[in-house]
N, C-alpha and C positions, 0 to 999 in steps of 0.2 A: 504493500500500500504506500510505503514511503516513496517508491519509484514514481507512482502516478501523481502523488501530491507534489513532488519535486518538479516534475515535468510541467504540471499545470501552473504552479506558482511561477516557474521560469517563463512560461508563455505570457502570463499576465504582466510580469515585470518588463518583459520585452515590449509588450504593447504600450505600456506607459512610457517607456524610454523613447519609443517612436513618437508618442504624443508630444513629448518635450524636445523633439528634434535631435535626440542624442544618438545619431546614426552610428558613430564610431563605437558606441558601447554595446550595440546589438549583438554582434558576433561574440565578444568576450563573455557577456552575460549568458548567452545561449550555450556556449561550450562549457562554461562552468556548471550550469544546471545539468547538462547531459553527462558530464564526467561525474558529478555527484550521484546522479541516478545510476550510472554504471557501477559506482562504488557500492551503493545499496544492493544492487543485484549480486555483486561478488560477496558482500557480507552476508547475504541471505542464503548462500549456497548450503544445501543439506538441511536447512531449517524446516522446509516443508510447511509453511504457514498457511492456514486457512482463515478466510475472513467471512464470518457469518454464513458459511456454507455457500457463498456466492462466487468467491474467487479462491484459487489454489495456487500459491506461489511455490510450486515444487521446482525441482531441477529442470524439468521440461520447460516450464514457463520462463525460468530465469535464463536458461541457455538461449532461447529464442529472443528474449528481451535484450540480452547482451548483444546478439548479432544485429538486431534492428537499431539499437542505440549507436553502436559503432558505425553502422552504415549511414545513419542520419548525421553523425558528427562529420564524416567524410563529405557528405553532400553539402553540409553547411559551409565547409571549407572551400567549396567550389564557388561560393558567392563572391569571391574576390574579383573585382572588375566586371562582374556579371550584370549589375544594375546600371542603368543610365544615371548620369550625374544628377539629373533633376527628378529622378524617380521618387515619388512620395509614399509608395506603399511597400517599402522594404520591411518595415516592422510587421505589416500584415502577412507577408510571405513567411517570415520567421514564426510568427504566432500560430498561424494556421498549420504549418508543418508540425509544430510542437503539440498542438491539440490533436492532430491526426495520430501522432506517436503515442499520446496518452490513450487514445482509443485502441491502438494496436496492442499496447500492454494488457489492456482488458481482454482483447481478443485471444491472446495466447495463454491467458491464465484463468479463463472462465470455468466455473464449475456448475453453472446454472444457465440454461438456454436463454433466459431473459438478459443475462449479462453479455452473452454472445451478441444479441441484438443491439444492446446499448453500445458496446465497443465498436461494432460494425458501423453503426450509424454515426457515432462521433467521428470515426475515421472518414466515412464516406462524405458526410456533409462538408467537412474541411476540404476534401479533395474536389468536390463539385465547384467550390469557390476558387480553389487554386488553379484548376484547369482553365477557368475563364477570367483569371485575374488581370490579364491584359485587355482592358475594356475596349480599346481602340483597334484590336486585332480580330478580324473576322474569324480566322481559323481557331483562335482561342475561344471565342464565343460559341462557335459551333461545337467544339470539343466539350465545353462545359454542358451545353444543352443535351448532347448525345449521352454524355456520361450520367447526367441527372435522370434522363428518361429511362435509360437501360438499368441504372442503379435502382430506381424506384420499382421497375418491373421485376428485377431479381429479388428485391426485398419482399415483394408480394409473395413470390414462390417460397421464400424462406419462412416468412411469418405463417403462411398457410400450412407449411410442413410442421412448424412448431405447434400450431393449434391442433392439428390432427394427433400429434404425438401426446400432447397434453390431454386431449380427449380420451386417448387410449390408456394412459398411465395415471392421470390425475396429478402429475408433477412436472416441473421444469428441471428438477435436480438430476444431474447426469448419473449419479450413483443409484438413485431410486429407479430411474429408467432402465439402467443396466440390470438391476436386481429383478425388475419386472420381466425382462426378456429371459433371464436365466430361470426364474421361478415359474414362468408360464409359457415355456417354449412350445407346448402342444396346444395352447389355447390363446395365442396372441390375437388381440383385437384386429379386425380387418382394417380399421382406420390407421393402424401403425405403419403398414407397408407403403401406402401412398405418401404418408408423412415423410418417410425416409427418402423416397425418390424426389419429392419436392425440395427437401433440404439439400440433397445432392445437387439438384439443378441450381438452386440459389447460390450455393458455394462455388459451383463451377463458373457461374457468371462472374463472381468476384475475383477468381484467380485467372480468368481469361481462358478457360478450357473450351475447345470446340465441342459441339456446334454453338456454343454460347459466347463466342469470341468476337462477334461482329463489331462491337464497340471499340475493341482494343486498338487497331491500327489508326483509325481516325482520331480517337481521343489522344493517343500517344503522340501522333504527328502534330496535332493542333495545340497541345499543351506546351507551356514553356519547357525548354529542355531540362532545366533543373527539376521541375515537377515531374516530368517523365522519368527522370532518373530515380526519384523517390518512389513513384508508383510501381515501376517495374522491378524494383529490388526490395525495399523495406516492406511495402504494402503486399507484394506477392508472397514474401516469406511469412508474414503474419497470416495471410489467407490460408496457406498450407498448414501452418501450425494449428489453426482453428479446425481445419478439415480433419487433420490427423487426430486431434484430441477427441473429436466427436465420433468418427467412423472407426478408427483403429482401437478405440477403447469402449465407448458406450455402446455403439452399434455392432461390436465385434461378434456377438452371438448370431447375428443375421448376415454374416459375411457371405454365405452361399447365395442369399437372396439378392444383395446389391452388387455382387461381384460381376455378373454378366453385363448389366448396363454400364458399369464402370469401365470394363474392358473395351466396350464399343467406344466410349468417350475417349479413352486413351489412344486407341488406333486412329480415330478421326482427328484428334488433336495433333498427333505426330505427323500425319499425312498433310493436313491443311497447313500447319505451321511451317514445315520444312519446304514443301513444294511451292507454296506461295511466296516464301522468302526468296526463292531462286530468282523471281522475276522482278524484284524491287530495284529501282534505280535510286531510291532515296535511302540514305543510311539509317534515318530514324525509323522509317517503315520496316526496313529489314530487321532492326532490333525489336520492333513490335511483334513481327511474326516469329522471330526467334524466341521471344519470351513465351509465345503460345506453345511452341514446340517443347520448350523446357518445362512448361506446365504438364505436358504429357509424360515426360520422364519422371517428374516429381510424383505424379499419381501412381507410378510403379510401386511406391511404398505401401499402397493400400491393396495391391493385387494379392500379395501374400503377407499376412500379418505375422510378424515375428517380433521378438524382443528388441531387435535392432532397427525397427522401422523408424523410430523417432531420431536415432543417431544418424541414419542414412539421409533423412530429410535435412537434418541440421548441416551435415557435411555438404550436401548438394546445394542447399540454399546459401551457405556461406561462400561456396565456390562461385556460384552464379552472381551473387550480390557484388563481390569485389571485382570480378571480371567486368561486370556491367558498369560499375562506377568508373573504371578505367576508360571504357568505351565512351561514356557520356562526357567525361572530363575532356578527352581529346576532341570529341565532337564540338563541345562548347568553344574550345580554342580555335578550331578550324572555322567554325561558323562565325566567330567574331571577326575573322579576316575576310571571309568570302560572302557571308550573308545568307547562305542556304545550306541544305543538308545532303546534297547529291554526292554520289561516290566520286565524281570527277575531282571534287575538292581535296580528296586524299591523295591525288596523283603527286608523286615526287615528295611526299611528306618526309621520307627518310633523309633527303638532302636538306630540307628546310628546318627540321627538328628531329635529329636522330634519336634522342631520348624518348620523345613522345611516340615515335614510330615503333621503337623497340618494345615499349610497354604495351602499346595497343596490339602488337603482334602476339605477345604473351597472352593477352586477354582473349584474342580471337582463337588462339590455340587451345586455351582452357575451355572456351565455350564449345569448341569442336570436339573436345575430349581427347586431346593428344597427351600421351604419357609425360610424367614429371610435372603435371599441372594439377591444380585442385579439381578442375572439371573432369579430368580422366578418372580420378578416384570417385567422384560423385556418380558418374555414369556406371563405372564398374560395380559399385555397391548396389545401385538400382537394378542392374542386370542380374547380379548375383542373388538379390532378394527374390526376383521373379523365378530364377532357375531352381530355387529350392522347392518350388511347386511344379517343376518340370514343364513350365510354360515356354517350350522351345520355340514354337511358331511366333509367339509374341516377341520374344527376344530377337529372333531373326528379322522380324518386321522392323523392330526398333533400330537394329544395327544398320539395315538398309537406309532408314531415314537419317541416321547419324552420318552415313556416307554422303547423302544429299547435302547435309549441313556443311560438310567440308567445303563444298564448292563456294557457297556464298560467304563463308568466313575467310577462305583463302583469297577470294576476290578482293577483299580489303587489303590483304598483305601484298598481293600482286600490284595493286594500284600504288601503294606506298613506295615499293622498292623497284618496280620495273616499268613505271610509266612516268613520262615527263609532265611536270605541272608548273605551278607558279614559282618564280624565283625569289619571292619575298620571304625573308626569314620569319619564322613563327616563334615568338618568345613564349616561355612558360613561366607564369607568375610563381612566386614562392609557395603560396598555399596549394597551388596545383601540383607543384613538385612533391610536396609533402603527401598529398592524397595519392599520387601516382606511385610513389616509392612504397608507402604503407600497403597499398592494394597489391602491388607487384610482389612484395615480400610474402604477404599472406597467401597469395595464389601459388607461388612456388613452394613455400614452406608446407602448406597442406598437401601439395602434390607429392612431396618427398617424405614428409612425416605426418601422415593422416591420423596416426594413433593419438595425436595430441587431443583431438576432439572426438575421435571415433567412438570412444566409450564414455563420453562425458555425461550423458543423461542416464 
């Protein structure tokens, strides 16, 4: 609870600092609050604290909270030179991201389905505003409207599912629901089954899994790059933590029932995400479709429920988060010089900024799943998890899709090293260097020594 209080108080302090035009104080206050929250997360390890039966700060919640806070800190560091000199809403950016993070902490630690809804809506409402925060930008306005409409639609599915499950069990508490399934496995209410499917659909909307992904490319492309970085890393990690807590634990007794629709979703997600990413000429849209394909790999953790499912998701989410932050950091640098997100703008980047090109190369290799990177370990664990149930055809299908992914990831590397581009030198600000170095070290370190977090939860 200290984590949520600290983040919320930090958001309010930042908002008041912006009111009094103290722009230089915004980032230090934010980083101090987030580092304090990270300290509370570390101090609470193994404490397994429960708050009124509504939230459970166990190691699962604390591990994912730690990843999301670190990811948010790195994204905040990317604000150097990001805002225009006369921009008046910098404090609003910071405050809304912090409020979204508070909702995310609730999402990864809920013990009651009402808290899942509360955390989800705190996060979502903040993101609706952030997507359209550039009021004079038509693409940003369109992204906000699409995100709001599709978010409201998905919330309807989720709430209807929660309602049906409450009608069947008489409780929102996850433990009570699980005990109901175990104790009444021969006489489960007919209302429970559609409730599970509706909740699956609602959560698939939130994590951008196909065929509920239609909002992802347009919203990601239209949103400010900094917000897209937050949405595709921290928000996606929180969504899968919430998904895992509900389906891998509470709904585990009905695994045979919801496994088949989940496998269909996984296959469609992998196919659409990877194949569509092949044809993108815009780097931002490529990353958007790439995030859809990674959602498919993350859902592998629910195909076979083992004691390592949570650890596997944590490793994959961490690998994807830090590789994506590198990609967005370099994209922001390139876009500030060229003004758009096309692949052509990365031509000759290795000559203009060798360091940025090298770090982005490692990020692309990690996303592709090349050995000695965190992305390889993440994919390996997901495939191994599915192979324990002898799902050979599913793994073969996923490997073929991963090979497709090599093409569009390597297209970026080819553009940077083997194509001629602009001759202008691309400078890397100090804070960007910090973000790139930290993300690079984590990506390589987890690829070489994955055992550091492999058995963390």
